[in-house]
A tleap script that builds the chain and sets N, CA, C and O, in Angstrom:
source leaprc.protein.ff14SB
mol = sequence {
  NMET GLY ILE LYS PHE GLY ARG GLU TYR SER
  GLU ILE ILE ASN ASP PHE THR ASP ALA LEU
  GLN GLY ILE ASP GLY ARG TYR GLU PHE LEU
  GLU MET SER GLN ASP GLU TRP GLY GLY MET
  ASP GLN ALA GLU ARG GLU ALA CYS MET LYS
  THR LEU ALA ASP ASP LEU PHE TYR GLY LEU
  GLY THR GLU SER PRO MET SER ILE GLY GLY
  CYS THR VAL THR HIE ASP ALA LYS ARG HIE
  LEU ILE ARG ILE ASP HIE GLY ASP ALA LEU
  THR ARG VAL ILE HIE LEU CVAL
}
set mol.1.N position { -83.511 48.857 56.535 }
set mol.1.CA position { -84.165 47.624 56.898 }
set mol.1.C position { -84.756 47.743 58.289 }
set mol.1.O position { -85.965 47.561 58.433 }
set mol.2.N position { -83.987 48.033 59.310 }
set mol.2.CA position { -84.502 48.162 60.659 }
set mol.2.C position { -84.492 46.844 61.411 }
set mol.2.O position { -84.411 45.767 60.819 }
set mol.3.N position { -84.574 46.952 62.693 }
set mol.3.CA position { -84.599 45.787 63.565 }
set mol.3.C position { -86.009 45.601 64.087 }
set mol.3.O position { -86.613 46.533 64.618 }
set mol.4.N position { -86.529 44.395 63.935 }
set mol.4.CA position { -87.848 44.085 64.471 }
set mol.4.C position { -87.687 43.626 65.913 }
set mol.4.O position { -86.760 42.884 66.239 }
set mol.5.N position { -88.594 44.070 66.771 }
set mol.5.CA position { -88.519 43.684 68.178 }
set mol.5.C position { -89.911 43.611 68.757 }
set mol.5.O position { -90.828 44.288 68.292 }
set mol.6.N position { -90.064 42.779 69.785 }
set mol.6.CA position { -91.352 42.586 70.427 }
set mol.6.C position { -91.350 43.014 71.888 }
set mol.6.O position { -92.412 43.202 72.483 }
set mol.7.N position { -90.178 43.167 72.461 }
set mol.7.CA position { -90.066 43.635 73.852 }
set mol.7.C position { -90.195 45.163 73.884 }
set mol.7.O position { -90.111 45.835 72.856 }
set mol.8.N position { -90.398 45.677 75.074 }
set mol.8.CA position { -90.412 47.127 75.241 }
set mol.8.C position { -89.047 47.677 74.839 }
set mol.8.O position { -88.012 47.155 75.254 }
set mol.9.N position { -89.050 48.729 74.032 }
set mol.9.CA position { -87.800 49.307 73.546 }
set mol.9.C position { -86.902 49.727 74.709 }
set mol.9.O position { -85.691 49.510 74.665 }
set mol.10.N position { -87.479 50.319 75.737 }
set mol.10.CA position { -86.682 50.780 76.874 }
set mol.10.C position { -85.983 49.624 77.581 }
set mol.10.O position { -84.868 49.790 78.075 }
set mol.11.N position { -86.616 48.463 77.637 }
set mol.11.CA position { -85.990 47.285 78.252 }
set mol.11.C position { -84.822 46.786 77.418 }
set mol.11.O position { -83.783 46.406 77.957 }
set mol.12.N position { -84.993 46.788 76.107 }
set mol.12.CA position { -83.918 46.371 75.210 }
set mol.12.C position { -82.727 47.303 75.377 }
set mol.12.O position { -81.591 46.847 75.504 }
set mol.13.N position { -82.983 48.606 75.376 }
set mol.13.CA position { -81.899 49.582 75.498 }
set mol.13.C position { -81.224 49.464 76.860 }
set mol.13.O position { -80.004 49.599 76.947 }
set mol.14.N position { -81.981 49.216 77.920 }
set mol.14.CA position { -81.362 49.021 79.241 }
set mol.14.C position { -80.446 47.797 79.242 }
set mol.14.O position { -79.339 47.855 79.777 }
set mol.15.N position { -80.897 46.694 78.649 }
set mol.15.CA position { -80.064 45.494 78.560 }
set mol.15.C position { -78.821 45.750 77.703 }
set mol.15.O position { -77.721 45.315 78.044 }
set mol.16.N position { -79.008 46.452 76.600 }
set mol.16.CA position { -77.909 46.763 75.690 }
set mol.16.C position { -76.897 47.673 76.397 }
set mol.16.O position { -75.688 47.472 76.284 }
set mol.17.N position { -77.400 48.667 77.121 }
set mol.17.CA position { -76.530 49.578 77.866 }
set mol.17.C position { -75.701 48.813 78.888 }
set mol.17.O position { -74.495 49.034 79.000 }
set mol.18.N position { -76.331 47.924 79.627 }
set mol.18.CA position { -75.609 47.101 80.605 }
set mol.18.C position { -74.522 46.270 79.926 }
set mol.18.O position { -73.411 46.152 80.442 }
set mol.19.N position { -74.845 45.702 78.778 }
set mol.19.CA position { -73.871 44.882 78.051 }
set mol.19.C position { -72.691 45.719 77.572 }
set mol.19.O position { -71.547 45.268 77.627 }
set mol.20.N position { -72.962 46.932 77.104 }
set mol.20.CA position { -71.890 47.790 76.614 }
set mol.20.C position { -70.945 48.230 77.731 }
set mol.20.O position { -69.768 48.492 77.482 }
set mol.21.N position { -71.453 48.310 78.951 }
set mol.21.CA position { -70.626 48.722 80.089 }
set mol.21.C position { -69.436 47.788 80.273 }
set mol.21.O position { -68.391 48.210 80.767 }
set mol.22.N position { -69.580 46.526 79.881 }
set mol.22.CA position { -68.524 45.548 80.081 }
set mol.22.C position { -67.493 45.474 78.974 }
set mol.22.O position { -66.591 44.638 79.034 }
set mol.23.N position { -67.601 46.325 77.963 }
set mol.23.CA position { -66.672 46.280 76.834 }
set mol.23.C position { -65.504 47.228 77.098 }
set mol.23.O position { -65.691 48.434 77.266 }
set mol.24.N position { -64.298 46.662 77.130 }
set mol.24.CA position { -63.105 47.496 77.269 }
set mol.24.C position { -62.938 48.354 76.023 }
set mol.24.O position { -63.142 47.884 74.904 }
set mol.25.N position { -62.569 49.598 76.222 }
set mol.25.CA position { -62.336 50.493 75.098 }
set mol.25.C position { -63.598 51.031 74.460 }
set mol.25.O position { -63.546 51.574 73.356 }
set mol.26.N position { -64.724 50.892 75.124 }
set mol.26.CA position { -66.005 51.338 74.545 }
set mol.26.C position { -66.004 52.830 74.248 }
set mol.26.O position { -66.681 53.278 73.322 }
set mol.27.N position { -65.260 53.597 75.016 }
set mol.27.CA position { -65.185 55.048 74.825 }
set mol.27.C position { -64.527 55.414 73.499 }
set mol.27.O position { -64.768 56.500 72.971 }
set mol.28.N position { -63.688 54.514 72.946 }
set mol.28.CA position { -63.031 54.789 71.673 }
set mol.28.C position { -64.037 54.901 70.536 }
set mol.28.O position { -63.826 55.665 69.594 }
set mol.29.N position { -65.132 54.146 70.615 }
set mol.29.CA position { -66.182 54.234 69.605 }
set mol.29.C position { -66.789 55.635 69.599 }
set mol.29.O position { -67.270 56.108 68.570 }
set mol.30.N position { -66.761 56.289 70.749 }
set mol.30.CA position { -67.279 57.648 70.888 }
set mol.30.C position { -66.214 58.693 70.594 }
set mol.30.O position { -66.426 59.889 70.796 }
set mol.31.N position { -65.047 58.217 70.106 }
set mol.31.CA position { -63.910 59.074 69.785 }
set mol.31.C position { -63.439 59.863 71.003 }
set mol.31.O position { -63.114 61.047 70.912 }
set mol.32.N position { -63.411 59.173 72.149 }
set mol.32.CA position { -62.935 59.763 73.388 }
set mol.32.C position { -61.660 59.054 73.815 }
set mol.32.O position { -61.452 57.881 73.503 }
set mol.33.N position { -60.814 59.776 74.528 }
set mol.33.CA position { -59.624 59.151 75.097 }
set mol.33.C position { -59.993 58.538 76.445 }
set mol.33.O position { -61.054 58.823 77.001 }
set mol.34.N position { -59.110 57.700 76.958 }
set mol.34.CA position { -59.336 57.100 78.272 }
set mol.34.C position { -59.396 58.181 79.344 }
set mol.34.O position { -60.168 58.067 80.296 }
set mol.35.N position { -58.587 59.229 79.197 }
set mol.35.CA position { -58.607 60.338 80.161 }
set mol.35.C position { -59.927 61.093 80.122 }
set mol.35.O position { -60.469 61.452 81.167 }
set mol.36.N position { -60.450 61.337 78.920 }
set mol.36.CA position { -61.745 62.016 78.804 }
set mol.36.C position { -62.848 61.170 79.438 }
set mol.36.O position { -63.696 61.682 80.168 }
set mol.37.N position { -62.823 59.858 79.148 }
set mol.37.CA position { -63.819 58.948 79.701 }
set mol.37.C position { -63.724 58.921 81.229 }
set mol.37.O position { -64.737 58.990 81.925 }
set mol.38.N position { -62.506 58.819 81.734 }
set mol.38.CA position { -62.288 58.775 83.175 }
set mol.38.C position { -62.627 60.077 83.878 }
set mol.38.O position { -62.895 60.081 85.080 }
set mol.39.N position { -62.617 61.180 83.148 }
set mol.39.CA position { -62.934 62.480 83.718 }
set mol.39.C position { -64.423 62.726 83.908 }
set mol.39.O position { -64.818 63.706 84.541 }
set mol.40.N position { -65.245 61.844 83.366 }
set mol.40.CA position { -66.695 61.999 83.514 }
set mol.40.C position { -67.153 61.270 84.766 }
set mol.40.O position { -66.537 60.291 85.188 }
set mol.41.N position { -68.246 61.758 85.358 }
set mol.41.CA position { -68.791 61.042 86.512 }
set mol.41.C position { -69.645 59.873 86.018 }
set mol.41.O position { -69.910 59.748 84.822 }
set mol.42.N position { -70.068 59.028 86.947 }
set mol.42.CA position { -70.804 57.804 86.608 }
set mol.42.C position { -72.079 58.097 85.819 }
set mol.42.O position { -72.391 57.388 84.863 }
set mol.43.N position { -72.809 59.126 86.207 }
set mol.43.CA position { -74.059 59.459 85.512 }
set mol.43.C position { -73.792 59.868 84.064 }
set mol.43.O position { -74.566 59.517 83.174 }
set mol.44.N position { -72.716 60.597 83.820 }
set mol.44.CA position { -72.366 61.008 82.461 }
set mol.44.C position { -71.968 59.800 81.611 }
set mol.44.O position { -72.352 59.701 80.446 }
set mol.45.N position { -71.197 58.885 82.200 }
set mol.45.CA position { -70.794 57.682 81.465 }
set mol.45.C position { -72.009 56.822 81.130 }
set mol.45.O position { -72.109 56.291 80.024 }
set mol.46.N position { -72.936 56.684 82.083 }
set mol.46.CA position { -74.150 55.905 81.828 }
set mol.46.C position { -74.991 56.541 80.727 }
set mol.46.O position { -75.550 55.837 79.887 }
set mol.47.N position { -75.084 57.871 80.729 }
set mol.47.CA position { -75.838 58.564 79.686 }
set mol.47.C position { -75.194 58.341 78.316 }
set mol.47.O position { -75.896 58.148 77.324 }
set mol.48.N position { -73.869 58.367 78.261 }
set mol.48.CA position { -73.165 58.101 77.001 }
set mol.48.C position { -73.435 56.681 76.516 }
set mol.48.O position { -73.671 56.466 75.328 }
set mol.49.N position { -73.403 55.712 77.430 }
set mol.49.CA position { -73.634 54.319 77.046 }
set mol.49.C position { -75.064 54.095 76.586 }
set mol.49.O position { -75.306 53.301 75.677 }
set mol.50.N position { -76.015 54.785 77.204 }
set mol.50.CA position { -77.413 54.657 76.787 }
set mol.50.C position { -77.599 55.241 75.382 }
set mol.50.O position { -78.309 54.670 74.554 }
set mol.51.N position { -76.960 56.373 75.127 }
set mol.51.CA position { -77.023 56.973 73.795 }
set mol.51.C position { -76.348 56.074 72.777 }
set mol.51.O position { -76.845 55.908 71.663 }
set mol.52.N position { -75.208 55.487 73.158 }
set mol.52.CA position { -74.515 54.569 72.267 }
set mol.52.C position { -75.379 53.353 71.965 }
set mol.52.O position { -75.458 52.920 70.815 }
set mol.53.N position { -76.027 52.799 72.982 }
set mol.53.CA position { -76.912 51.650 72.784 }
set mol.53.C position { -78.025 51.993 71.795 }
set mol.53.O position { -78.340 51.197 70.911 }
set mol.54.N position { -78.606 53.157 71.943 }
set mol.54.CA position { -79.676 53.609 71.049 }
set mol.54.C position { -79.151 53.753 69.618 }
set mol.54.O position { -79.788 53.294 68.669 }
set mol.55.N position { -77.993 54.388 69.471 }
set mol.55.CA position { -77.406 54.577 68.136 }
set mol.55.C position { -77.052 53.244 67.488 }
set mol.55.O position { -77.311 53.035 66.303 }
set mol.56.N position { -76.458 52.343 68.269 }
set mol.56.CA position { -76.088 51.036 67.732 }
set mol.56.C position { -77.314 50.230 67.323 }
set mol.56.O position { -77.304 49.548 66.299 }
set mol.57.N position { -78.366 50.310 68.126 }
set mol.57.CA position { -79.594 49.586 67.810 }
set mol.57.C position { -80.075 49.952 66.409 }
set mol.57.O position { -80.390 49.075 65.605 }
set mol.58.N position { -80.128 51.239 66.125 }
set mol.58.CA position { -80.588 51.664 64.809 }
set mol.58.C position { -79.541 51.401 63.739 }
set mol.58.O position { -79.888 51.073 62.605 }
set mol.59.N position { -78.265 51.541 64.081 }
set mol.59.CA position { -77.203 51.267 63.119 }
set mol.59.C position { -77.159 49.812 62.699 }
set mol.59.O position { -76.892 49.504 61.537 }
set mol.60.N position { -77.424 48.907 63.649 }
set mol.60.CA position { -77.407 47.481 63.334 }
set mol.60.C position { -78.516 47.085 62.363 }
set mol.60.O position { -78.449 46.024 61.741 }
set mol.61.N position { -79.523 47.924 62.233 }
set mol.61.CA position { -80.596 47.650 61.284 }
set mol.61.C position { -80.152 47.764 59.842 }
set mol.61.O position { -80.800 47.227 58.943 }
set mol.62.N position { -79.038 48.469 59.615 }
set mol.62.CA position { -78.538 48.622 58.250 }
set mol.62.C position { -77.111 48.121 58.084 }
set mol.62.O position { -76.700 47.765 56.980 }
set mol.63.N position { -76.357 48.091 59.175 }
set mol.63.CA position { -74.957 47.673 59.109 }
set mol.63.C position { -74.654 46.707 60.246 }
set mol.63.O position { -74.577 47.105 61.408 }
set mol.64.N position { -74.487 45.465 59.909 }
set mol.64.CA position { -74.176 44.459 60.918 }
set mol.64.C position { -73.145 43.523 60.326 }
set mol.64.O position { -73.319 43.087 59.188 }
set mol.65.N position { -72.100 43.198 61.024 }
set mol.65.CA position { -71.760 43.536 62.404 }
set mol.65.C position { -71.073 44.894 62.521 }
set mol.65.O position { -70.690 45.513 61.529 }
set mol.66.N position { -70.933 45.332 63.775 }
set mol.66.CA position { -70.215 46.563 64.103 }
set mol.66.C position { -69.180 46.221 65.181 }
set mol.66.O position { -69.390 45.317 65.990 }
set mol.67.N position { -68.070 46.951 65.183 }
set mol.67.CA position { -67.011 46.716 66.167 }
set mol.67.C position { -67.010 47.805 67.223 }
set mol.67.O position { -67.099 48.993 66.916 }
set mol.68.N position { -66.907 47.374 68.485 }
set mol.68.CA position { -66.812 48.287 69.625 }
set mol.68.C position { -65.693 47.756 70.502 }
set mol.68.O position { -65.772 46.629 70.991 }
set mol.69.N position { -64.655 48.552 70.708 }
set mol.69.CA position { -63.524 48.066 71.486 }
set mol.69.C position { -63.034 46.767 70.874 }
set mol.69.O position { -62.819 46.704 69.664 }
set mol.70.N position { -62.854 45.743 71.669 }
set mol.70.CA position { -62.423 44.446 71.176 }
set mol.70.C position { -63.569 43.511 70.873 }
set mol.70.O position { -63.353 42.310 70.710 }
set mol.71.N position { -64.779 44.024 70.793 }
set mol.71.CA position { -65.967 43.181 70.595 }
set mol.71.C position { -66.630 43.437 69.252 }
set mol.71.O position { -66.459 44.485 68.629 }
set mol.72.N position { -67.390 42.442 68.835 }
set mol.72.CA position { -68.208 42.550 67.633 }
set mol.72.C position { -69.668 42.470 68.055 }
set mol.72.O position { -70.065 41.566 68.790 }
set mol.73.N position { -70.462 43.425 67.583 }
set mol.73.CA position { -71.891 43.478 67.893 }
set mol.73.C position { -72.636 43.140 66.610 }
set mol.73.O position { -72.439 43.776 65.574 }
set mol.74.N position { -73.504 42.121 66.695 }
set mol.74.CA position { -74.192 41.606 65.510 }
set mol.74.C position { -75.688 41.480 65.777 }
set mol.74.O position { -76.112 41.042 66.847 }
set mol.75.N position { -76.472 41.874 64.782 }
set mol.75.CA position { -77.918 41.647 64.841 }
set mol.75.C position { -78.209 40.325 64.152 }
set mol.75.O position { -77.890 40.153 62.976 }
set mol.76.N position { -78.809 39.395 64.870 }
set mol.76.CA position { -79.205 38.094 64.339 }
set mol.76.C position { -80.717 38.144 64.136 }
set mol.76.O position { -81.489 37.878 65.058 }
set mol.77.N position { -81.127 38.486 62.917 }
set mol.77.CA position { -82.544 38.674 62.615 }
set mol.77.C position { -83.333 37.370 62.720 }
set mol.77.O position { -84.498 37.387 63.116 }
set mol.78.N position { -82.723 36.256 62.377 }
set mol.78.CA position { -83.432 34.975 62.431 }
set mol.78.C position { -83.772 34.574 63.860 }
set mol.78.O position { -84.828 33.993 64.110 }
set mol.79.N position { -82.885 34.880 64.793 }
set mol.79.CA position { -83.105 34.501 66.191 }
set mol.79.C position { -83.652 35.657 67.026 }
set mol.79.O position { -83.917 35.491 68.216 }
set mol.80.N position { -83.822 36.831 66.406 }
set mol.80.CA position { -84.359 38.021 67.069 }
set mol.80.C position { -83.532 38.396 68.299 }
set mol.80.O position { -84.047 38.503 69.412 }
set mol.81.N position { -82.234 38.592 68.060 }
set mol.81.CA position { -81.365 38.986 69.160 }
set mol.81.C position { -80.175 39.783 68.655 }
set mol.81.O position { -79.882 39.820 67.460 }
set mol.82.N position { -79.503 40.414 69.597 }
set mol.82.CA position { -78.252 41.107 69.341 }
set mol.82.C position { -77.182 40.350 70.119 }
set mol.82.O position { -77.335 40.091 71.312 }
set mol.83.N position { -76.102 40.002 69.436 }
set mol.83.CA position { -74.988 39.272 70.051 }
set mol.83.C position { -73.809 40.215 70.240 }
set mol.83.O position { -73.522 41.060 69.392 }
set mol.84.N position { -73.141 40.050 71.359 }
set mol.84.CA position { -71.880 40.748 71.587 }
set mol.84.C position { -70.834 39.671 71.812 }
set mol.84.O position { -70.902 38.905 72.774 }
set mol.85.N position { -69.865 39.625 70.909 }
set mol.85.CA position { -68.819 38.606 70.961 }
set mol.85.C position { -67.463 39.266 71.170 }
set mol.85.O position { -67.173 40.319 70.602 }
set mol.86.N position { -66.644 38.633 71.990 }
set mol.86.CA position { -65.263 39.061 72.185 }
set mol.86.C position { -64.391 37.964 71.597 }
set mol.86.O position { -64.215 36.909 72.207 }
set mol.87.N position { -63.850 38.213 70.420 }
set mol.87.CA position { -63.113 37.170 69.714 }
set mol.87.C position { -64.071 36.054 69.334 }
set mol.87.O position { -65.118 36.304 68.735 }
set mol.88.N position { -63.719 34.836 69.677 }
set mol.88.CA position { -64.579 33.692 69.370 }
set mol.88.C position { -65.556 33.379 70.488 }
set mol.88.O position { -66.347 32.442 70.374 }
set mol.89.N position { -65.513 34.151 71.568 }
set mol.89.CA position { -66.361 33.872 72.733 }
set mol.89.C position { -67.581 34.783 72.759 }
set mol.89.O position { -67.469 35.999 72.603 }
set mol.90.N position { -68.743 34.178 72.957 }
set mol.90.CA position { -69.980 34.934 73.129 }
set mol.90.C position { -69.929 35.621 74.489 }
set mol.90.O position { -69.686 34.974 75.508 }
set mol.91.N position { -70.157 36.931 74.502 }
set mol.91.CA position { -70.092 37.693 75.736 }
set mol.91.C position { -71.482 37.962 76.296 }
set mol.91.O position { -71.742 37.700 77.471 }
set mol.92.N position { -72.372 38.482 75.464 }
set mol.92.CA position { -73.736 38.808 75.912 }
set mol.92.C position { -74.712 38.611 74.767 }
set mol.92.O position { -74.344 38.657 73.593 }
set mol.93.N position { -75.970 38.392 75.141 }
set mol.93.CA position { -77.075 38.297 74.193 }
set mol.93.C position { -78.176 39.222 74.688 }
set mol.93.O position { -78.537 39.192 75.865 }
set mol.94.N position { -78.706 40.040 73.796 }
set mol.94.CA position { -79.843 40.899 74.109 }
set mol.94.C position { -81.013 40.369 73.285 }
set mol.94.O position { -80.991 40.413 72.055 }
set mol.95.N position { -82.023 39.874 73.973 }
set mol.95.CA position { -83.200 39.319 73.297 }
set mol.95.C position { -84.125 40.456 72.862 }
set mol.95.O position { -84.373 41.396 73.618 }
set mol.96.N position { -84.624 40.355 71.644 }
set mol.96.CA position { -85.497 41.377 71.079 }
set mol.96.C position { -86.966 41.025 71.189 }
set mol.96.O position { -87.823 41.895 71.031 }
set mol.97.N position { -87.270 39.779 71.453 }
set mol.97.CA position { -88.672 39.356 71.637 }
set mol.97.C position { -88.814 38.612 72.938 }
set mol.97.O position { -89.912 38.172 73.281 }
savepdb mol mol.pdb
quit
């Protein structure tokens, strides 16, 4: 199916990457331990999160919602956005248009 978007893709991925930085346990989605994650420098962690954001963006086009750490990431096609929820609380919104 794919995700439709009207903003620059790089801006969406930057916003998505920033949002993913705030998710506890995000490294588990990458099948990494906390020690492995902590052993990387900041630039390596940012590169991993950017790659994860890119992968999730395309994954959400066919499988939504997805779980990352304690959060649920959902593509809302009607509102043209990606939601990141922690339990019942909305954590972040990434606008696609």
